[in-house]
C-alpha positions as CSV (number, residue, x, y, z in Angstrom):
1,M,-117.0,43.9,4.7
2,G,-113.4,45.1,5.0
3,F,-110.8,43.1,3.2
4,L,-107.1,42.7,4.7
5,Q,-104.7,44.0,2.7
6,T,-101.8,41.9,2.6
7,P,-98.6,43.5,1.2
8,L,-97.1,42.3,-2.0
9,K,-94.7,39.9,-1.7
10,F,-91.7,39.4,-4.4
11,A,-88.9,36.6,-4.6
12,G,-85.9,37.7,-3.0
13,Q,-87.4,40.2,-1.9
14,R,-88.4,41.4,2.1
15,S,-91.6,42.4,3.1
16,L,-92.5,45.3,4.7
17,E,-93.5,43.6,8.4
18,D,-90.1,42.4,8.3
19,A,-88.2,45.8,8.1
20,P,-87.3,46.8,11.4
21,P,-88.2,49.0,13.6
22,R,-86.7,52.8,13.6
23,R,-85.8,52.7,17.3
24,M,-84.2,49.3,16.6
25,L,-81.7,51.4,13.4
26,A,-80.3,53.0,16.5
27,R,-78.5,50.2,17.5
28,Y,-76.2,49.8,14.6
29,Q,-75.3,53.6,15.0
30,D,-74.5,53.4,18.9
31,P,-71.2,52.8,19.8
32,S,-72.1,50.8,23.2
33,A,-74.2,48.5,21.4
34,K,-73.3,44.6,21.7
35,E,-73.8,43.4,18.2
36,S,-72.4,44.7,15.1
37,R,-73.5,44.8,11.6
38,D,-70.6,42.5,10.0
39,Q,-72.0,39.7,13.0
40,R,-75.5,40.4,10.7
41,G,-74.1,40.2,7.1
42,G,-73.0,43.5,6.6
43,N,-69.2,45.4,6.0
44,C,-69.0,48.2,8.8
45,L,-67.7,48.8,12.3
46,H,-67.3,46.2,14.5
47,C,-69.0,48.1,17.4
48,G,-68.0,45.9,20.7
49,R,-67.5,47.1,24.1
50,A,-65.9,49.9,25.2
51,P,-62.5,50.0,26.5
52,K,-62.0,51.5,30.1
53,D,-59.8,54.5,28.8
54,G,-62.9,55.6,26.5
55,V,-61.3,54.3,23.4
56,Q,-63.2,52.4,20.9
57,P,-61.7,49.6,18.6
58,S,-61.0,50.4,14.9
59,G,-63.3,49.8,11.8
60,A,-62.4,48.3,8.2
61,G,-59.8,50.9,6.6
62,G,-58.7,52.7,9.5
63,R,-62.4,54.8,9.7
64,A,-62.8,56.0,13.1
65,A,-65.2,54.4,15.1
66,A,-68.9,56.0,16.3
67,G,-68.4,58.9,19.0
68,G,-65.7,60.9,17.4
69,V,-63.1,58.7,19.3
70,R,-60.2,57.8,17.1
71,S,-59.0,54.1,17.6
72,E,-55.7,52.6,17.7
73,P,-54.8,49.2,16.2
74,K,-54.7,46.7,18.1
75,P,-51.0,45.2,18.9
76,K,-50.3,42.1,17.1
77,A,-49.7,38.8,19.1
78,K,-46.3,37.9,18.7
79,S,-45.6,34.0,17.5
80,R,-43.5,31.6,18.7
81,E,-41.4,31.9,15.7
82,T,-40.8,35.6,16.3
83,E,-40.2,34.9,20.4
84,R,-37.3,32.9,18.9
85,P,-33.8,34.7,18.2
86,R,-33.1,34.3,14.7
87,A,-29.5,32.1,14.1
88,Q,-26.7,34.1,12.1
89,R,-26.7,32.8,8.2
90,M,-23.7,32.9,6.4
91,P,-24.1,35.1,3.4
92,R,-25.6,33.8,0.6
93,Q,-23.5,32.2,-2.3
94,S,-25.0,32.9,-6.2
95,G,-23.3,29.8,-7.1
96,A,-20.2,27.6,-6.6
97,G,-16.3,28.4,-7.0
98,R,-16.9,32.1,-5.6
99,G,-16.2,30.9,-1.9
100,H,-12.4,31.2,-0.6
101,C,-10.7,28.0,-0.3
102,A,-7.4,27.5,0.7
103,P,-4.7,26.7,-2.0
104,G,-4.9,23.4,-3.6
105,M,-9.0,23.1,-2.8
106,E,-11.9,24.2,-4.5
107,C,-15.7,25.4,-3.8
108,V,-18.5,23.1,-4.6
109,K,-22.3,23.4,-3.7
110,S,-23.0,20.9,-0.8
111,R,-25.8,18.6,-1.5
112,K,-27.9,19.9,1.5
113,R,-29.9,22.3,0.4
114,R,-32.0,24.6,3.7
115,K,-35.0,26.6,2.9
116,G,-35.4,29.2,5.6
117,K,-37.1,32.3,6.0
118,A,-34.2,34.6,4.6
119,G,-34.0,32.2,1.9
120,A,-37.4,32.2,0.5
121,A,-37.5,36.1,1.1
122,A,-34.4,36.0,-1.1
123,G,-36.5,34.2,-3.8
124,G,-35.0,30.7,-3.7
125,P,-33.4,28.0,-1.0
126,E,-30.2,28.7,0.3
127,V,-27.3,27.1,-0.8
128,S,-24.1,26.5,0.7
129,G,-20.6,25.6,-0.5
130,V,-18.1,23.3,1.2
131,C,-14.0,23.1,0.1
132,V,-12.7,20.2,-1.2
133,C,-9.7,18.8,-2.4
134,K,-8.9,19.2,-6.1
135,S,-6.2,16.2,-6.1
136,R,-8.7,13.4,-4.7
137,Y,-5.7,10.7,-5.5
138,P,-2.9,9.1,-3.2
139,V,0.4,11.0,-3.9
140,C,3.9,10.4,-2.8
141,G,5.9,12.6,-0.4
142,S,9.0,13.3,-0.2
143,D,9.6,11.7,3.6
144,G,8.4,8.4,1.7
145,I,4.9,8.2,3.0
146,T,1.7,7.8,0.9
147,Y,-0.5,11.0,1.4
148,P,-4.3,10.3,0.1
149,S,-4.7,13.1,-1.1
150,G,-2.2,16.0,-2.0
151,C,-4.2,18.3,0.7
152,Q,-3.0,16.0,3.2
153,L,-0.2,16.3,2.0
154,R,0.3,20.0,2.3
155,A,-0.9,19.6,5.8
156,A,1.7,17.4,7.0
157,S,4.1,19.5,5.2
158,L,2.9,22.6,7.4
159,K,3.0,20.1,10.5
160,A,6.7,19.6,9.8
161,E,7.7,23.3,9.3
162,S,6.0,24.5,12.3
163,R,8.4,22.1,14.1
164,G,11.1,23.4,12.5
165,E,11.6,20.8,10.1
166,K,12.3,20.1,6.8
167,A,8.8,20.8,3.9
168,I,7.3,17.8,2.7
169,T,7.1,18.1,-1.1
170,Q,5.2,15.6,-3.9
171,V,7.7,13.5,-5.4
172,S,4.9,11.8,-7.5
173,K,1.4,10.5,-8.1
174,G,0.1,7.2,-6.7
175,S,1.6,5.7,-3.6
176,W,5.2,4.5,-2.5
177,E,6.3,1.1,-3.5
178,Q,7.5,-0.3,-0.1
179,G,7.6,-4.1,1.2
180,P,5.4,-6.1,3.3
181,S,4.7,-5.5,6.7
182,I,2.8,-7.5,9.3
183,V,-0.5,-6.0,10.4
184,T,-1.5,-8.5,12.9
185,P,0.5,-11.5,13.6
186,P,-1.1,-15.1,14.4
187,K,-1.4,-16.4,18.0
188,D,0.2,-19.0,19.6
189,I,-2.9,-21.5,20.6
190,W,-3.4,-24.9,23.1
191,N,-6.1,-27.2,22.2
192,V,-6.6,-30.8,22.8
193,T,-6.9,-33.5,19.8
194,G,-10.0,-34.0,17.8
195,A,-10.4,-30.0,17.9
196,Q,-10.8,-27.5,15.4
197,V,-8.3,-24.6,15.7
198,Y,-7.4,-21.9,13.1
199,L,-4.5,-19.2,12.3
200,S,-4.7,-16.0,10.9
201,C,-2.4,-12.6,10.2
202,E,-3.0,-9.9,8.4
203,V,0.1,-8.0,5.9
204,I,0.2,-5.2,3.6
205,G,2.5,-3.5,1.1
206,I,2.6,-1.7,-2.3
207,P,2.3,-3.6,-4.9
208,T,-0.1,-6.1,-3.0
209,P,2.5,-8.9,-1.3
210,V,1.5,-12.6,-1.6
211,L,1.0,-14.6,1.4
212,I,1.8,-18.3,2.2
213,W,2.3,-20.3,5.0
214,N,4.8,-22.5,6.0
215,K,5.1,-25.1,8.9
216,V,8.7,-24.8,10.0
217,K,10.2,-27.7,11.0
218,R,13.8,-27.5,12.9
219,G,16.6,-29.9,12.4
220,H,20.3,-30.9,13.8
221,Y,22.4,-27.5,14.6
222,G,19.3,-25.0,14.3
223,V,18.7,-25.6,10.7
224,Q,15.2,-24.8,9.8
225,R,13.2,-26.2,7.0
226,A,10.0,-25.0,5.6
227,E,6.7,-27.0,4.6
228,L,4.9,-25.1,2.2
229,L,1.3,-26.1,3.3
230,P,-1.2,-27.2,3.2
231,G,0.7,-29.6,1.2
232,D,-0.8,-33.1,0.7
233,R,-2.5,-33.0,4.3
234,G,-6.3,-33.9,4.5
235,N,-6.8,-32.2,7.6
236,L,-5.4,-28.4,6.7
237,A,-6.8,-25.8,4.3
238,I,-5.8,-22.7,3.4
239,Q,-7.3,-19.3,2.7
240,T,-6.5,-16.3,1.7
241,R,-8.4,-12.9,0.5
242,G,-7.7,-8.9,0.1
243,G,-8.5,-6.5,2.8
244,P,-9.9,-5.3,4.9
245,E,-8.0,-2.2,4.0
246,K,-6.2,-1.8,0.3
247,H,-2.9,-3.5,-0.3
248,E,-4.0,-5.5,2.5
249,V,-4.5,-9.3,2.6
250,T,-6.0,-11.6,5.3
251,G,-5.0,-15.3,5.5
252,W,-6.0,-18.4,7.4
253,V,-4.8,-22.0,8.1
254,L,-7.4,-24.5,9.2
255,V,-7.0,-27.4,11.0
256,S,-9.4,-29.9,11.5
257,P,-9.7,-32.3,13.4
258,L,-6.3,-31.4,15.5
259,S,-4.0,-34.5,15.8
260,K,-0.7,-34.7,17.6
261,E,1.5,-34.6,14.1
262,D,-0.1,-31.1,13.9
263,A,1.8,-29.7,16.5
264,G,4.5,-27.1,15.6
265,E,5.7,-23.7,14.5
266,Y,3.3,-22.4,11.6
267,E,4.6,-19.2,9.2
268,C,3.0,-16.5,7.7
269,H,5.2,-15.4,5.0
270,A,4.8,-12.1,2.8
271,S,6.6,-10.7,-0.5
272,N,6.1,-8.6,-3.3
273,S,8.6,-7.0,-5.2
274,Q,10.4,-4.5,-2.4
275,G,10.9,-7.1,0.0
276,Q,9.0,-10.1,2.7
277,A,8.3,-10.0,6.2
278,S,6.9,-13.1,8.1
279,A,5.6,-13.6,11.2
280,S,5.2,-16.9,13.2
281,A,3.2,-18.9,16.0
282,K,2.8,-22.5,17.4
283,I,-0.1,-25.0,18.2
284,T,0.3,-26.8,21.2
285,V,-1.5,-30.4,21.2
286,V,-2.6,-31.4,24.8
287,D,-4.3,-34.5,26.3
288,A,-6.8,-32.2,28.1
289,L,-8.1,-28.8,28.9
290,H,-6.6,-28.7,32.7
291,E,-3.3,-28.7,30.9
292,I,-3.5,-25.5,29.0
293,P,-1.5,-22.8,30.8
294,V,-3.4,-19.8,31.5
295,K,-1.2,-16.5,31.8
296,K,-2.5,-13.0,31.8
297,G,-0.7,-10.4,29.0
298,E,-0.1,-13.9,26.3
299,G,-1.7,-13.8,23.2
300,A,-3.2,-17.3,23.2
301,E,-5.9,-18.7,22.2
302,L,-8.0,-22.3,22.4
């Protein structure tokens, strides 16, 4: 009685029966085989189908494929980034203060940092510089104009010289003192009794002017008299605030409810140490809205 001999099989070891026949080993050496070793867990050549010209693909490490034909490297596919034309970049600066700026200006680092391929390859983000004016305060020009900075004064001077005029020089720091001027004068108003109306006025000057409202009363022989508002009027209010610009003042006179006695001329008066200026408008009270004249081009409000 014969015994079946079963080959010994250790843990982690393949049995002899699992070993491939010799005819299967030839497939790993056949260049026309469809399968590859690295598909089965190896690290050898990738034996795919041969190209039509008979050149085999190269394996790892640049070794020649089986069959003695030297393979050529497969061209890399171009990415979208390499297909796009590269933008021209300005020379990278190592720090602020090394740029070329006009006289009276200095180079400082820009707050915006752009990190691109060129910057990453150079070892850090690309930092750009900008030229800013050294004098960031208003200055007085020899032409009697206040400029926000010395750079703007020099720009105005160059323009004047290009026109054949005298150059503008800096007289002092700060703003020129100038008398008040009317930026936005009040407009004439027509409305009915009981309505709510207001007048507004904007003035500017250096030093900042003081703005008041007067009601102008004309007497005999053309003599006028100004009544300081609000006075003792219960239906009238005055409001003043600074702005909207520097050294500018805006004022309002509000009348509510409107009565026949409120009709007349109202004056916006501004003054400072350098002078004074004024502008006026009229309030007309009517019995009905259809009595209000409407004319194009006139600054009238309801």
